[in-house]
C-alpha positions in Angstrom: 0.0 0.1 0.0 1.0 3.6 -0.7 0.6 5.8 2.5 -0.6 9.3 1.8 -1.0 11.9 4.5 -2.7 15.1 3.8 -0.6 18.1 5.3 -1.1 21.0 3.2 -3.9 22.7 4.8 -3.9 26.2 6.0 -5.4 25.4 9.5 -7.4 28.4 9.5 -9.9 27.2 12.0 -7.0 26.6 14.5 -5.5 30.1 14.5 -3.4 31.5 16.3 -1.9 28.0 17.0 -1.3 27.6 13.2 0.0 31.0 12.6 3.6 29.5 12.6 3.0 25.8 12.7 1.3 23.8 10.1 -1.4 21.5 11.5 0.2 18.1 11.3 3.3 19.5 13.2 1.2 20.8 16.2 2.1 19.0 19.2 -0.3 17.1 21.5 1.4 16.1 24.7 4.9 16.9 23.3 4.4 14.8 20.2 3.6 16.0 16.8 0.2 15.1 15.3 2.0 13.6 12.5 4.2 11.4 14.5 0.9 9.8 15.9 0.0 9.1 12.4 3.4 7.6 11.6 3.1 5.5 14.6 -0.3 4.2 13.6 1.2 2.8 10.3 4.5 2.0 11.6 3.1 -0.6 14.1 1.2 -2.0 11.1 4.6 -2.6 9.3 4.6 0.5 7.0 7.8 3.0 7.1 7.3 4.8 3.6 5.0 7.9 3.4 4.2 10.4 1.0 3.2 13.8 2.6 1.7 16.7 0.7 2.7 20.2 1.9 2.0 23.9 1.0 1.4 26.2 3.9 4.6 26.7 5.9 6.3 23.9 3.9 9.7 24.6 5.3 8.5 23.5 8.8 8.2 20.2 7.2 11.4 20.0 5.3 13.2 20.6 8.6 11.3 18.2 10.5 12.7 15.2 12.0 10.4 12.3 12.6 10.6 10.2 15.9 10.4 6.9 14.2 12.7 5.4 11.3 10.4 6.2 8.6 11.0 7.4 5.0 9.2 10.4 4.0 8.6 11.9 0.3 7.1 15.4 0.1 4.7 16.3 -2.5 5.2 20.0 -2.6 2.5 22.3 -3.6 2.7 26.0 -4.5 -0.7 26.5 -3.0 -3.1 24.0 -1.6 -4.8 21.7 -4.1 -7.5 20.2 -1.8 -7.8 16.6 -0.9 -8.6 15.6 -4.6 -6.1 17.8 -6.2 -3.5 17.1 -3.6 -3.7 13.2 -4.2 -3.4 13.6 -8.1 -0.7 15.9 -7.8 1.2 13.2 -5.7 0.6 10.4 -8.2 4.2 10.4 -9.3 5.3 9.3 -5.9 2.7 6.3 -5.8 3.8 2.8 -6.7 1.5 2.2 -9.7 0.8 -1.5 -8.5 -0.4 -0.5 -5.1 -3.5 1.2 -3.9 -3.4 4.3 -1.7 -4.4 4.7 2.0 -5.2 8.3 2.6 -5.2 9.9 6.2 -6.0 13.4 7.0 -3.1 15.1 8.8 -5.1 16.7 11.5 -6.8 13.4 13.0 -5.7 11.3 15.8 -6.9 7.7 15.7 -6.0 5.0 17.8 -6.6 2.3 15.2 -5.1 -0.8 14.1 -4.4 -0.3 10.3 -4.1 -4.1 9.5 -7.9 -4.4 10.2 -8.7 -2.0 7.3 -6.2 -3.5 5.0 -7.9 -7.0 5.6 -11.0 -5.8 5.1 -10.2 -3.9 1.9 -8.4 -6.9 0.4 -11.5 -9.1 0.7 -13.7 -7.0 -1.4 -14.3 -7.6 -5.0 -12.7 -4.8 -7.1 -13.3 -2.0 -4.7 -13.1 1.6 -5.8 -12.5 2.7 -2.2 -13.1 2.0 1.5 -13.8 4.6 4.1 -13.4 4.0 7.7 -16.8 5.1 9.3 -17.9 5.4 13.1 -21.5 5.2 14.1 -23.1 8.7 14.4 -26.5 9.9 14.8 -25.6 13.2 13.0 -23.1 11.7 10.4 -23.5 12.7 6.9 -22.7 9.2 5.5 -25.0 6.4 5.3 -24.3 2.7 4.6 -25.8 -0.7 4.5 -24.2 -4.1 4.3 -20.9 -2.3 4.1 -21.8 -0.3 1.0 -22.0 3.4 1.1 -25.4 4.6 0.0 -25.3 8.3 0.6 -22.8 11.2 1.1 -23.8 14.5 2.3 -27.4 13.8 1.7 -26.7 12.7 -2.1 -28.2 9.4 -2.3 -27.4 6.4 -4.4 -30.1 4.5 -6.2 -29.9 1.8 -3.7 -30.5 4.2 -0.6 -33.1 3.2 2.0 -34.5 5.4 4.8 -33.4 2.8 7.3 -29.8 3.0 6.2 -27.6 3.7 9.2 -25.7 7.2 9.7 -22.1 7.3 10.1 -19.1 9.9 10.5 -16.2 9.6 8.1 -13.1 9.6 10.0 -10.7 10.9 7.5 -9.0 7.6 6.9 -9.7 5.7 3.6 -8.2 3.7 0.9 -8.5 4.4 -2.8 -7.9 2.1 -5.6 -5.6 3.1 -8.6 -8.8 3.0 -10.8 -10.4 5.6 -8.4 -7.2 7.7 -8.4 -7.7 8.2 -12.2 -11.3 9.3 -11.9 -10.5 12.2 -9.4 -11.1 15.4 -11.1 -12.1 17.9 -8.3 -10.5 20.0 -5.7 -12.5 17.9 -3.1 -12.2 14.0 -3.3 -15.5 13.7 -1.7 -16.9 15.0 -5.0 -15.5 11.9 -6.8 -17.0 9.7 -4.2 -20.4 11.1 -4.7 -20.1 10.8 -8.5 -19.5 7.1 -7.8 -22.3 6.3 -5.5 -24.2 4.2 -8.0 -21.3 1.8 -8.5 -21.8 -0.1 -5.4 -18.0 -0.2 -5.1 -17.6 2.4 -2.4 -17.1 0.1 0.7 -17.6 1.0 4.3 -15.2 -0.4 7.1 -17.5 0.1 10.2 -15.4 0.8 13.4 -17.7 -0.2 16.2 -15.0 -0.7 18.9 -15.3 2.7 20.2 -11.6 3.5 19.5 -10.4 6.8 20.3 -10.7 9.2 17.3 -10.4 13.1 17.2 -10.5 15.7 14.6 -8.1 18.3 15.7 -9.6 20.8 13.7 -10.6 23.6 16.1 -9.2 25.2 19.1 -11.7 23.4 21.3 -11.0 20.0 19.8 -7.2 20.6 20.3 -7.9 21.3 24.2 -10.5 18.5 24.5 -8.1 15.9 22.9 -5.2 17.0 25.1 -7.3 16.7 28.2 -8.8 13.4 27.1 -5.3 11.9 26.6 -3.9 13.1 29.9 -6.8 11.4 31.7 -7.2 8.4 29.6 -3.7 7.5 28.0 -3.7 4.1 29.6 -6.8 3.1 27.5 -4.9 3.6 24.1 -4.4 0.4 22.1 -1.9 1.3 19.4 -0.8 5.1 20.0 1.7 6.2 22.7 1.9 9.4 24.6 4.9 11.5 25.3 4.6 13.6 28.5 
């Protein structure tokens, strides 16, 4: 698998924390966000990463990861969005391997091998999203097939389909990579809803997940980890 981490965003909602530090390099308990992401994959046997960068790119270029990992940076003159960023980084991907994508501003105590095993069991998947149950989620699925995204419904959608929240962790196939034509990768997901090849890995284990996208979530995540670090399954905390 190719591992692609999205790191080019401006971090507008996290200002002033991101005035001088890009989101993935913000520290949560003395450890950069991206080091948590590296750890998640490293413990699954992966050491090679592609990270797209734009905002404060020099900070990434001078960054030293904690683990023995190899990083190739896909440098963008300006942020190209999730879709544009993935397409622009295509030259770094191994052509015979699919791509795991992870948002650079999420923290997820997740065993990556579970996702890969699920993905490999599907028949000709275009993608697989990791989803968590949520009464307010904007993704629905049934029998591990995604049936709607952002209230745009596939022809197989049913009112009884359960709601989920997208975690920002997903796998796309090489075929799907060639279909991307938008700034936002979710637009390409929506265009392909009727293929029944957008799979849903439903994470029902209540594993810790946090989107560090706002000041409130930053402090809430920090406080949670201080109080609950012994409950983590994969990630380790650095006090």
